[in-house]
CHARMM-style PDB file with segment names, atoms N, HN, CA, C and O in Angstrom:
ATOM      1  N   UNK     1     137.775  96.808 118.546  1.00  0.00      PROA
ATOM      2  CA  UNK     1     137.286  97.068 117.203  1.00  0.00      PROA
ATOM      3  C   UNK     1     138.413  97.503 116.265  1.00  0.00      PROA
ATOM      4  O   UNK     1     138.220  97.533 115.049  1.00  0.00      PROA
ATOM      5  N   UNK     2     139.574  97.837 116.801  1.00  0.00      PROA
ATOM      6  HN  UNK     2     139.731  97.813 117.789  1.00  0.00      PROA
ATOM      7  CA  UNK     2     140.738  98.226 115.996  1.00  0.00      PROA
ATOM      8  C   UNK     2     140.485  99.432 115.106  1.00  0.00      PROA
ATOM      9  O   UNK     2     141.004  99.493 113.991  1.00  0.00      PROA
ATOM     10  N   UNK     3     139.710 100.374 115.568  1.00  0.00      PROA
ATOM     11  HN  UNK     3     139.289 100.324 116.473  1.00  0.00      PROA
ATOM     12  CA  UNK     3     139.434 101.561 114.758  1.00  0.00      PROA
ATOM     13  C   UNK     3     140.679 102.401 114.526  1.00  0.00      PROA
ATOM     14  O   UNK     3     140.833 103.000 113.461  1.00  0.00      PROA
ATOM     15  N   UNK     4     141.573 102.451 115.515  1.00  0.00      PROA
ATOM     16  HN  UNK     4     141.447 101.965 116.380  1.00  0.00      PROA
ATOM     17  CA  UNK     4     142.766 103.278 115.378  1.00  0.00      PROA
ATOM     18  C   UNK     4     143.720 102.747 114.307  1.00  0.00      PROA
ATOM     19  O   UNK     4     144.520 103.512 113.769  1.00  0.00      PROA
ATOM     20  N   UNK     5     143.652 101.482 113.996  1.00  0.00      PROA
ATOM     21  HN  UNK     5     143.001 100.860 114.433  1.00  0.00      PROA
ATOM     22  CA  UNK     5     144.532 100.931 112.973  1.00  0.00      PROA
ATOM     23  C   UNK     5     144.081 101.315 111.569  1.00  0.00      PROA
ATOM     24  O   UNK     5     144.904 101.386 110.656  1.00  0.00      PROA
ATOM     25  N   UNK     6     142.804 101.562 111.387  1.00  0.00      PROA
ATOM     26  HN  UNK     6     142.136 101.505 112.129  1.00  0.00      PROA
ATOM     27  CA  UNK     6     142.271 101.821 110.051  1.00  0.00      PROA
ATOM     28  C   UNK     6     141.773 103.251 109.848  1.00  0.00      PROA
ATOM     29  O   UNK     6     141.432 103.629 108.727  1.00  0.00      PROA
ATOM     30  N   UNK     7     141.727 104.043 110.907  1.00  0.00      PROA
ATOM     31  HN  UNK     7     142.004 103.736 111.817  1.00  0.00      PROA
ATOM     32  CA  UNK     7     141.163 105.387 110.814  1.00  0.00      PROA
ATOM     33  C   UNK     7     142.016 106.384 111.585  1.00  0.00      PROA
ATOM     34  O   UNK     7     142.786 106.004 112.468  1.00  0.00      PROA
ATOM     35  N   UNK     8     141.875 107.651 111.249  1.00  0.00      PROA
ATOM     36  HN  UNK     8     141.250 107.959 110.532  1.00  0.00      PROA
ATOM     37  CA  UNK     8     142.562 108.712 111.984  1.00  0.00      PROA
ATOM     38  C   UNK     8     141.536 109.547 112.737  1.00  0.00      PROA
ATOM     39  O   UNK     8     140.488 109.898 112.194  1.00  0.00      PROA
ATOM     40  N   UNK     9     141.846 109.861 113.988  1.00  0.00      PROA
ATOM     41  HN  UNK     9     142.697 109.576 114.428  1.00  0.00      PROA
ATOM     42  CA  UNK     9     140.959 110.627 114.858  1.00  0.00      PROA
ATOM     43  C   UNK     9     141.703 111.865 115.353  1.00  0.00      PROA
ATOM     44  O   UNK     9     142.864 111.777 115.750  1.00  0.00      PROA
ATOM     45  N   UNK    10     141.035 113.017 115.329  1.00  0.00      PROA
ATOM     46  HN  UNK    10     140.091 113.088 115.006  1.00  0.00      PROA
ATOM     47  CA  UNK    10     141.597 114.247 115.866  1.00  0.00      PROA
ATOM     48  C   UNK    10     140.523 114.990 116.645  1.00  0.00      PROA
ATOM     49  O   UNK    10     139.345 114.951 116.291  1.00  0.00      PROA
ATOM     50  N   UNK    11     140.944 115.672 117.717  1.00  0.00      PROA
ATOM     51  HN  UNK    11     141.901 115.703 118.005  1.00  0.00      PROA
ATOM     52  CA  UNK    11     140.091 116.627 118.417  1.00  0.00      PROA
ATOM     53  C   UNK    11     140.400 118.015 117.861  1.00  0.00      PROA
ATOM     54  O   UNK    11     141.557 118.330 117.583  1.00  0.00      PROA
ATOM     55  N   UNK    12     139.375 118.838 117.699  1.00  0.00      PROA
ATOM     56  HN  UNK    12     138.435 118.582 117.925  1.00  0.00      PROA
ATOM     57  CA  UNK    12     139.554 120.214 117.256  1.00  0.00      PROA
ATOM     58  C   UNK    12     138.955 121.131 118.317  1.00  0.00      PROA
ATOM     59  O   UNK    12     137.817 120.942 118.746  1.00  0.00      PROA
ATOM     60  N   UNK    13     139.737 122.129 118.736  1.00  0.00      PROA
ATOM     61  HN  UNK    13     140.662 122.282 118.388  1.00  0.00      PROA
ATOM     62  CA  UNK    13     139.318 123.111 119.744  1.00  0.00      PROA
ATOM     63  C   UNK    13     139.267 124.469 119.057  1.00  0.00      PROA
ATOM     64  O   UNK    13     140.279 124.960 118.558  1.00  0.00      PROA
ATOM     65  N   UNK    14     138.080 125.072 119.035  1.00  0.00      PROA
ATOM     66  HN  UNK    14     137.258 124.673 119.440  1.00  0.00      PROA
ATOM     67  CA  UNK    14     137.912 126.391 118.425  1.00  0.00      PROA
ATOM     68  C   UNK    14     137.382 127.375 119.459  1.00  0.00      PROA
ATOM     69  O   UNK    14     136.832 126.972 120.484  1.00  0.00      PROA
ATOM     70  N   UNK    15     137.548 128.656 119.189  1.00  0.00      PROA
ATOM     71  HN  UNK    15     137.995 128.983 118.356  1.00  0.00      PROA
ATOM     72  CA  UNK    15     137.078 129.706 120.093  1.00  0.00      PROA
ATOM     73  C   UNK    15     138.206 130.197 120.964  1.00  0.00      PROA
ATOM     74  O   UNK    15     139.286 130.525 120.474  1.00  0.00      PROA
ATOM     75  N   UNK    16     137.953 130.248 122.275  1.00  0.00      PROA
ATOM     76  HN  UNK    16     137.075 129.981 122.674  1.00  0.00      PROA
ATOM     77  CA  UNK    16     138.958 130.680 123.235  1.00  0.00      PROA
ATOM     78  C   UNK    16     139.088 129.618 124.321  1.00  0.00      PROA
ATOM     79  O   UNK    16     138.423 128.583 124.267  1.00  0.00      PROA
ATOM     80  N   UNK    17     139.943 129.877 125.301  1.00  0.00      PROA
ATOM     81  HN  UNK    17     140.483 130.717 125.344  1.00  0.00      PROA
ATOM     82  CA  UNK    17     140.071 128.957 126.427  1.00  0.00      PROA
ATOM     83  C   UNK    17     138.983 129.167 127.470  1.00  0.00      PROA
ATOM     84  O   UNK    17     138.817 128.337 128.364  1.00  0.00      PROA
ATOM     85  N   UNK    18     138.245 130.256 127.369  1.00  0.00      PROA
ATOM     86  HN  UNK    18     138.380 130.930 126.643  1.00  0.00      PROA
ATOM     87  CA  UNK    18     137.222 130.602 128.350  1.00  0.00      PROA
ATOM     88  C   UNK    18     135.991 129.692 128.193  1.00  0.00      PROA
ATOM     89  O   UNK    18     135.550 129.398 127.082  1.00  0.00      PROA
ATOM     90  N   UNK    19     135.452 129.256 129.349  1.00  0.00      PROA
ATOM     91  HN  UNK    19     135.811 129.495 130.251  1.00  0.00      PROA
ATOM     92  CA  UNK    19     134.250 128.413 129.342  1.00  0.00      PROA
ATOM     93  C   UNK    19     133.107 129.146 128.643  1.00  0.00      PROA
ATOM     94  O   UNK    19     132.942 130.351 128.836  1.00  0.00      PROA
ATOM     95  N   UNK    20     132.338 128.457 127.855  1.00  0.00      PROA
ATOM     96  HN  UNK    20     132.473 127.478 127.698  1.00  0.00      PROA
ATOM     97  CA  UNK    20     131.223 128.949 127.043  1.00  0.00      PROA
ATOM     98  C   UNK    20     131.661 129.752 125.817  1.00  0.00      PROA
ATOM     99  O   UNK    20     130.818 130.173 125.025  1.00  0.00      PROA
ATOM    100  N   UNK    21     132.954 129.965 125.653  1.00  0.00      PROA
ATOM    101  HN  UNK    21     133.639 129.623 126.296  1.00  0.00      PROA
ATOM    102  CA  UNK    21     133.464 130.603 124.442  1.00  0.00      PROA
ATOM    103  C   UNK    21     134.333 129.635 123.654  1.00  0.00      PROA
ATOM    104  O   UNK    21     135.037 130.030 122.725  1.00  0.00      PROA
ATOM    105  N   UNK    22     134.276 128.373 124.032  1.00  0.00      PROA
ATOM    106  HN  UNK    22     133.705 128.052 124.787  1.00  0.00      PROA
ATOM    107  CA  UNK    22     135.056 127.357 123.350  1.00  0.00      PROA
ATOM    108  C   UNK    22     134.134 126.258 122.853  1.00  0.00      PROA
ATOM    109  O   UNK    22     133.023 126.078 123.353  1.00  0.00      PROA
ATOM    110  N   UNK    23     134.619 125.530 121.861  1.00  0.00      PROA
ATOM    111  HN  UNK    23     135.521 125.676 121.455  1.00  0.00      PROA
ATOM    112  CA  UNK    23     133.826 124.460 121.277  1.00  0.00      PROA
ATOM    113  C   UNK    23     134.787 123.361 120.825  1.00  0.00      PROA
ATOM    114  O   UNK    23     135.893 123.644 120.366  1.00  0.00      PROA
ATOM    115  N   UNK    24     134.362 122.124 120.958  1.00  0.00      PROA
ATOM    116  HN  UNK    24     133.463 121.894 121.331  1.00  0.00      PROA
ATOM    117  CA  UNK    24     135.177 120.980 120.569  1.00  0.00      PROA
ATOM    118  C   UNK    24     134.389 120.096 119.614  1.00  0.00      PROA
ATOM    119  O   UNK    24     133.180 119.919 119.767  1.00  0.00      PROA
ATOM    120  N   UNK    25     135.077 119.551 118.641  1.00  0.00      PROA
ATOM    121  HN  UNK    25     136.059 119.694 118.516  1.00  0.00      PROA
ATOM    122  CA  UNK    25     134.477 118.539 117.782  1.00  0.00      PROA
ATOM    123  C   UNK    25     135.583 117.621 117.305  1.00  0.00      PROA
ATOM    124  O   UNK    25     136.743 117.818 117.668  1.00  0.00      PROA
ATOM    125  N   UNK    26     135.257 116.636 116.511  1.00  0.00      PROA
ATOM    126  HN  UNK    26     134.315 116.477 116.216  1.00  0.00      PROA
ATOM    127  CA  UNK    26     136.228 115.640 116.078  1.00  0.00      PROA
ATOM    128  C   UNK    26     136.333 115.615 114.562  1.00  0.00      PROA
ATOM    129  O   UNK    26     135.399 115.970 113.844  1.00  0.00      PROA
ATOM    130  N   UNK    27     137.485 115.189 114.105  1.00  0.00      PROA
ATOM    131  HN  UNK    27     138.244 114.900 114.689  1.00  0.00      PROA
ATOM    132  CA  UNK    27     137.688 114.876 112.688  1.00  0.00      PROA
ATOM    133  C   UNK    27     138.052 113.395 112.633  1.00  0.00      PROA
ATOM    134  O   UNK    27     139.027 112.958 113.244  1.00  0.00      PROA
ATOM    135  N   UNK    28     137.259 112.643 111.900  1.00  0.00      PROA
ATOM    136  HN  UNK    28     136.467 112.998 111.404  1.00  0.00      PROA
ATOM    137  CA  UNK    28     137.506 111.212 111.730  1.00  0.00      PROA
ATOM    138  C   UNK    28     137.635 110.957 110.234  1.00  0.00      PROA
ATOM    139  O   UNK    28     136.667 111.094 109.485  1.00  0.00      PROA
ATOM    140  N   UNK    29     138.828 110.590 109.811  1.00  0.00      PROA
ATOM    141  HN  UNK    29     139.614 110.479 110.419  1.00  0.00      PROA
ATOM    142  CA  UNK    29     139.111 110.351 108.383  1.00  0.00      PROA
ATOM    143  C   UNK    29     138.665 111.523 107.509  1.00  0.00      PROA
ATOM    144  O   UNK    29     138.023 111.318 106.478  1.00  0.00      PROA
ATOM    145  N   UNK    30     138.995 112.730 107.909  1.00  0.00      PROA
ATOM    146  HN  UNK    30     139.516 112.897 108.746  1.00  0.00      PROA
ATOM    147  CA  UNK    30     138.677 113.966 107.182  1.00  0.00      PROA
ATOM    148  C   UNK    30     137.184 114.294 107.142  1.00  0.00      PROA
ATOM    149  O   UNK    30     136.762 115.118 106.330  1.00  0.00      PROA
ATOM    150  N   UNK    31     136.387 113.673 107.991  1.00  0.00      PROA
ATOM    151  HN  UNK    31     136.730 113.004 108.650  1.00  0.00      PROA
ATOM    152  CA  UNK    31     134.979 114.031 108.148  1.00  0.00      PROA
ATOM    153  C   UNK    31     134.816 114.732 109.490  1.00  0.00      PROA
ATOM    154  O   UNK    31     135.339 114.263 110.501  1.00  0.00      PROA
ATOM    155  N   UNK    32     134.100 115.844 109.508  1.00  0.00      PROA
ATOM    156  HN  UNK    32     133.675 116.224 108.687  1.00  0.00      PROA
ATOM    157  CA  UNK    32     133.848 116.573 110.745  1.00  0.00      PROA
ATOM    158  C   UNK    32     132.686 115.927 111.480  1.00  0.00      PROA
ATOM    159  O   UNK    32     131.631 115.684 110.894  1.00  0.00      PROA
ATOM    160  N   UNK    33     132.878 115.652 112.750  1.00  0.00      PROA
ATOM    161  HN  UNK    33     133.735 115.849 113.226  1.00  0.00      PROA
ATOM    162  CA  UNK    33     131.839 115.042 113.584  1.00  0.00      PROA
ATOM    163  C   UNK    33     131.616 115.973 114.766  1.00  0.00      PROA
ATOM    164  O   UNK    33     132.510 116.180 115.587  1.00  0.00      PROA
ATOM    165  N   UNK    34     130.418 116.531 114.844  1.00  0.00      PROA
ATOM    166  HN  UNK    34     129.692 116.363 114.177  1.00  0.00      PROA
ATOM    167  CA  UNK    34     130.096 117.497 115.891  1.00  0.00      PROA
ATOM    168  C   UNK    34     128.709 117.168 116.423  1.00  0.00      PROA
ATOM    169  O   UNK    34     127.704 117.437 115.765  1.00  0.00      PROA
ATOM    170  N   UNK    35     128.659 116.590 117.604  1.00  0.00      PROA
ATOM    171  HN  UNK    35     129.475 116.372 118.139  1.00  0.00      PROA
ATOM    172  CA  UNK    35     127.376 116.224 118.205  1.00  0.00      PROA
ATOM    173  C   UNK    35     127.145 117.070 119.449  1.00  0.00      PROA
ATOM    174  O   UNK    35     128.093 117.522 120.092  1.00  0.00      PROA
ATOM    175  N   UNK    36     125.887 117.277 119.778  1.00  0.00      PROA
ATOM    176  HN  UNK    36     125.117 116.910 119.256  1.00  0.00      PROA
ATOM    177  CA  UNK    36     125.543 118.037 120.965  1.00  0.00      PROA
ATOM    178  C   UNK    36     124.363 117.395 121.673  1.00  0.00      PROA
ATOM    179  O   UNK    36     123.677 116.547 121.103  1.00  0.00      PROA
ATOM    180  N   UNK    37     124.130 117.792 122.895  1.00  0.00      PROA
ATOM    181  HN  UNK    37     124.687 118.482 123.358  1.00  0.00      PROA
ATOM    182  CA  UNK    37     123.019 117.226 123.655  1.00  0.00      PROA
ATOM    183  C   UNK    37     121.680 117.730 123.152  1.00  0.00      PROA
ATOM    184  O   UNK    37     120.723 116.960 123.064  1.00  0.00      PROA
ATOM    185  N   UNK    38     121.598 119.018 122.819  1.00  0.00      PROA
ATOM    186  HN  UNK    38     122.375 119.643 122.891  1.00  0.00      PROA
ATOM    187  CA  UNK    38     120.327 119.588 122.378  1.00  0.00      PROA
ATOM    188  C   UNK    38     120.027 119.255 120.913  1.00  0.00      PROA
ATOM    189  O   UNK    38     118.893 118.932 120.560  1.00  0.00      PROA
ATOM    190  N   UNK    39     121.057 119.339 120.070  1.00  0.00      PROA
ATOM    191  HN  UNK    39     121.978 119.602 120.357  1.00  0.00      PROA
ATOM    192  CA  UNK    39     120.908 119.046 118.649  1.00  0.00      PROA
ATOM    193  C   UNK    39     121.922 117.976 118.262  1.00  0.00      PROA
ATOM    194  O   UNK    39     123.092 118.297 118.052  1.00  0.00      PROA
ATOM    195  N   UNK    40     121.508 116.710 118.162  1.00  0.00      PROA
ATOM    196  HN  UNK    40     120.558 116.449 118.332  1.00  0.00      PROA
ATOM    197  CA  UNK    40     122.474 115.643 117.916  1.00  0.00      PROA
ATOM    198  C   UNK    40     123.185 115.746 116.568  1.00  0.00      PROA
ATOM    199  O   UNK    40     124.260 115.165 116.417  1.00  0.00      PROA
ATOM    200  N   UNK    41     122.644 116.445 115.597  1.00  0.00      PROA
ATOM    201  HN  UNK    41     121.771 116.917 115.720  1.00  0.00      PROA
ATOM    202  CA  UNK    41     123.294 116.573 114.292  1.00  0.00      PROA
ATOM    203  C   UNK    41     123.736 118.010 114.084  1.00  0.00      PROA
ATOM    204  O   UNK    41     123.278 118.676 113.156  1.00  0.00      PROA
ATOM    205  N   UNK    42     124.613 118.484 114.932  1.00  0.00      PROA
ATOM    206  HN  UNK    42     124.986 117.942 115.686  1.00  0.00      PROA
ATOM    207  CA  UNK    42     125.120 119.851 114.809  1.00  0.00      PROA
ATOM    208  C   UNK    42     126.121 119.934 113.667  1.00  0.00      PROA
ATOM    209  O   UNK    42     126.607 118.919 113.168  1.00  0.00      PROA
ATOM    210  N   UNK    43     126.418 121.171 113.264  1.00  0.00      PROA
ATOM    211  HN  UNK    43     126.023 121.995 113.670  1.00  0.00      PROA
ATOM    212  CA  UNK    43     127.496 121.347 112.291  1.00  0.00      PROA
ATOM    213  C   UNK    43     128.771 121.692 113.043  1.00  0.00      PROA
ATOM    214  O   UNK    43     128.715 122.177 114.173  1.00  0.00      PROA
ATOM    215  N   UNK    44     129.895 121.451 112.437  1.00  0.00      PROA
ATOM    216  HN  UNK    44     129.940 121.058 111.519  1.00  0.00      PROA
ATOM    217  CA  UNK    44     131.175 121.756 113.080  1.00  0.00      PROA
ATOM    218  C   UNK    44     131.308 123.275 113.153  1.00  0.00      PROA
ATOM    219  O   UNK    44     131.629 123.932 112.163  1.00  0.00      PROA
ATOM    220  N   UNK    45     131.058 123.810 114.325  1.00  0.00      PROA
ATOM    221  HN  UNK    45     130.798 123.276 115.129  1.00  0.00      PROA
ATOM    222  CA  UNK    45     130.910 125.254 114.506  1.00  0.00      PROA
ATOM    223  C   UNK    45     132.251 125.939 114.675  1.00  0.00      PROA
ATOM    224  O   UNK    45     132.621 126.336 115.780  1.00  0.00      PROA
ATOM    225  N   UNK    46     132.983 126.078 113.568  1.00  0.00      PROA
ATOM    226  HN  UNK    46     132.682 125.756 112.670  1.00  0.00      PROA
ATOM    227  CA  UNK    46     134.219 126.835 113.661  1.00  0.00      PROA
ATOM    228  C   UNK    46     134.191 128.050 112.746  1.00  0.00      PROA
ATOM    229  O   UNK    46     135.205 128.733 112.604  1.00  0.00      PROA
ATOM    230  N   UNK    47     133.053 128.332 112.124  1.00  0.00      PROA
ATOM    231  HN  UNK    47     132.229 127.777 112.239  1.00  0.00      PROA
ATOM    232  CA  UNK    47     132.944 129.548 111.326  1.00  0.00      PROA
ATOM    233  C   UNK    47     133.054 130.760 112.248  1.00  0.00      PROA
ATOM    234  O   UNK    47     132.483 130.774 113.338  1.00  0.00      PROA
ATOM    235  N   UNK    48     133.777 131.755 111.812  1.00  0.00      PROA
ATOM    236  HN  UNK    48     134.241 131.744 110.926  1.00  0.00      PROA
ATOM    237  CA  UNK    48     134.020 132.979 112.583  1.00  0.00      PROA
ATOM    238  C   UNK    48     134.698 132.714 113.920  1.00  0.00      PROA
ATOM    239  O   UNK    48     134.584 133.536 114.830  1.00  0.00      PROA
ATOM    240  N   UNK    49     135.390 131.610 114.067  1.00  0.00      PROA
ATOM    241  HN  UNK    49     135.483 130.942 113.328  1.00  0.00      PROA
ATOM    242  CA  UNK    49     136.114 131.292 115.292  1.00  0.00      PROA
ATOM    243  C   UNK    49     137.534 130.877 114.941  1.00  0.00      PROA
ATOM    244  O   UNK    49     137.801 130.344 113.864  1.00  0.00      PROA
ATOM    245  N   UNK    50     138.421 131.132 115.865  1.00  0.00      PROA
ATOM    246  HN  UNK    50     138.204 131.565 116.740  1.00  0.00      PROA
ATOM    247  CA  UNK    50     139.814 130.762 115.684  1.00  0.00      PROA
ATOM    248  C   UNK    50     140.019 129.299 116.070  1.00  0.00      PROA
ATOM    249  O   UNK    50     139.523 128.852 117.104  1.00  0.00      PROA
ATOM    250  N   UNK    51     140.739 128.566 115.252  1.00  0.00      PROA
ATOM    251  HN  UNK    51     141.142 128.929 114.412  1.00  0.00      PROA
ATOM    252  CA  UNK    51     141.109 127.200 115.613  1.00  0.00      PROA
ATOM    253  C   UNK    51     142.312 127.288 116.537  1.00  0.00      PROA
ATOM    254  O   UNK    51     143.384 127.739 116.134  1.00  0.00      PROA
ATOM    255  N   UNK    52     142.128 126.855 117.780  1.00  0.00      PROA
ATOM    256  HN  UNK    52     141.257 126.488 118.107  1.00  0.00      PROA
ATOM    257  CA  UNK    52     143.202 126.936 118.763  1.00  0.00      PROA
ATOM    258  C   UNK    52     144.119 125.732 118.739  1.00  0.00      PROA
ATOM    259  O   UNK    52     145.333 125.865 118.896  1.00  0.00      PROA
ATOM    260  N   UNK    53     143.542 124.554 118.542  1.00  0.00      PROA
ATOM    261  HN  UNK    53     142.556 124.446 118.414  1.00  0.00      PROA
ATOM    262  CA  UNK    53     144.350 123.358 118.670  1.00  0.00      PROA
ATOM    263  C   UNK    53     143.700 122.191 117.931  1.00  0.00      PROA
ATOM    264  O   UNK    53     142.481 122.023 117.963  1.00  0.00      PROA
ATOM    265  N   UNK    54     144.516 121.404 117.276  1.00  0.00      PROA
ATOM    266  HN  UNK    54     145.507 121.541 117.250  1.00  0.00      PROA
ATOM    267  CA  UNK    54     144.086 120.136 116.684  1.00  0.00      PROA
ATOM    268  C   UNK    54     145.040 119.085 117.226  1.00  0.00      PROA
ATOM    269  O   UNK    54     146.243 119.134 116.970  1.00  0.00      PROA
ATOM    270  N   UNK    55     144.498 118.135 117.973  1.00  0.00      PROA
ATOM    271  HN  UNK    55     143.521 118.094 118.181  1.00  0.00      PROA
ATOM    272  CA  UNK    55     145.344 117.123 118.598  1.00  0.00      PROA
ATOM    273  C   UNK    55     144.897 115.723 118.185  1.00  0.00      PROA
ATOM    274  O   UNK    55     143.700 115.470 118.045  1.00  0.00      PROA
ATOM    275  N   UNK    56     145.841 114.823 117.992  1.00  0.00      PROA
ATOM    276  HN  UNK    56     146.813 115.028 118.106  1.00  0.00      PROA
ATOM    277  CA  UNK    56     145.467 113.448 117.649  1.00  0.00      PROA
ATOM    278  C   UNK    56     144.898 112.730 118.865  1.00  0.00      PROA
ATOM    279  O   UNK    56     145.356 112.940 119.988  1.00  0.00      PROA
ATOM    280  N   UNK    57     143.914 111.898 118.642  1.00  0.00      PROA
ATOM    281  HN  UNK    57     143.542 111.728 117.730  1.00  0.00      PROA
ATOM    282  CA  UNK    57     143.340 111.070 119.692  1.00  0.00      PROA
ATOM    283  C   UNK    57     144.425 110.151 120.220  1.00  0.00      PROA
ATOM    284  O   UNK    57     145.180 109.622 119.405  1.00  0.00      PROA
ATOM    285  N   UNK    58     144.562 109.922 121.491  1.00  0.00      PROA
ATOM    286  HN  UNK    58     143.948 110.352 122.154  1.00  0.00      PROA
ATOM    287  CA  UNK    58     143.726 110.233 122.635  1.00  0.00      PROA
ATOM    288  C   UNK    58     144.156 111.476 123.419  1.00  0.00      PROA
ATOM    289  O   UNK    58     143.669 111.685 124.530  1.00  0.00      PROA
ATOM    290  N   UNK    59     145.042 112.298 122.884  1.00  0.00      PROA
ATOM    291  HN  UNK    59     145.438 112.128 121.982  1.00  0.00      PROA
ATOM    292  CA  UNK    59     145.507 113.487 123.592  1.00  0.00      PROA
ATOM    293  C   UNK    59     144.401 114.535 123.596  1.00  0.00      PROA
ATOM    294  O   UNK    59     143.903 114.917 122.537  1.00  0.00      PROA
ATOM    295  N   UNK    60     144.013 115.003 124.787  1.00  0.00      PROA
ATOM    296  HN  UNK    60     144.417 114.692 125.647  1.00  0.00      PROA
ATOM    297  CA  UNK    60     142.951 115.998 124.900  1.00  0.00      PROA
ATOM    298  C   UNK    60     143.471 117.379 124.518  1.00  0.00      PROA
ATOM    299  O   UNK    60     144.641 117.680 124.755  1.00  0.00      PROA
ATOM    300  N   UNK    61     142.620 118.230 123.929  1.00  0.00      PROA
ATOM    301  HN  UNK    61     141.669 117.986 123.738  1.00  0.00      PROA
ATOM    302  CA  UNK    61     143.054 119.566 123.522  1.00  0.00      PROA
ATOM    303  C   UNK    61     143.442 120.481 124.677  1.00  0.00      PROA
ATOM    304  O   UNK    61     144.333 121.317 124.531  1.00  0.00      PROA
ATOM    305  N   UNK    62     142.789 120.332 125.813  1.00  0.00      PROA
ATOM    306  HN  UNK    62     142.065 119.652 125.932  1.00  0.00      PROA
ATOM    307  CA  UNK    62     143.135 121.107 127.008  1.00  0.00      PROA
ATOM    308  C   UNK    62     143.169 120.152 128.191  1.00  0.00      PROA
ATOM    309  O   UNK    62     142.494 119.123 128.171  1.00  0.00      PROA
ATOM    310  N   UNK    63     143.960 120.481 129.241  1.00  0.00      PROA
ATOM    311  HN  UNK    63     144.509 121.317 129.257  1.00  0.00      PROA
ATOM    312  CA  UNK    63     144.033 119.581 130.392  1.00  0.00      PROA
ATOM    313  C   UNK    63     142.688 119.453 131.106  1.00  0.00      PROA
ATOM    314  O   UNK    63     141.927 120.416 131.195  1.00  0.00      PROA
ATOM    315  N   UNK    64     142.413 118.278 131.601  1.00  0.00      PROA
ATOM    316  HN  UNK    64     143.031 117.495 131.529  1.00  0.00      PROA
ATOM    317  CA  UNK    64     141.184 118.031 132.359  1.00  0.00      PROA
ATOM    318  C   UNK    64     141.320 118.603 133.749  1.00  0.00      PROA
ATOM    319  O   UNK    64     142.366 118.465 134.383  1.00  0.00      PROA
ATOM    320  N   UNK    65     140.260 119.250 134.234  1.00  0.00      PROA
ATOM    321  HN  UNK    65     139.411 119.362 133.719  1.00  0.00      PROA
ATOM    322  CA  UNK    65     140.239 119.788 135.589  1.00  0.00      PROA
ATOM    323  C   UNK    65     139.063 119.179 136.316  1.00  0.00      PROA
ATOM    324  O   UNK    65     137.927 119.252 135.848  1.00  0.00      PROA
ATOM    325  N   UNK    66     139.341 118.566 137.483  1.00  0.00      PROA
ATOM    326  HN  UNK    66     140.264 118.507 137.863  1.00  0.00      PROA
ATOM    327  CA  UNK    66     138.277 117.955 138.265  1.00  0.00      PROA
ATOM    328  C   UNK    66     138.128 118.693 139.565  1.00  0.00      PROA
ATOM    329  OT1 UNK    66     137.278 118.338 140.382  1.00  0.00      PROA
TER     330      UNK     66
END
């Protein structure tokens, strides 16, 4: 679809590194995109939270652990 040629994608990590105290969402062309399983139209929940990292797609904000 060549989306990367025409658009910019970023991951945003807010909160802390601790599980359940962190939150991730995306910025696509300066629009915040934050979806969830329970509420598909969530808001980008970074109010009252520290922004820890903003990384360009496809680099993940934190390392994957399996």
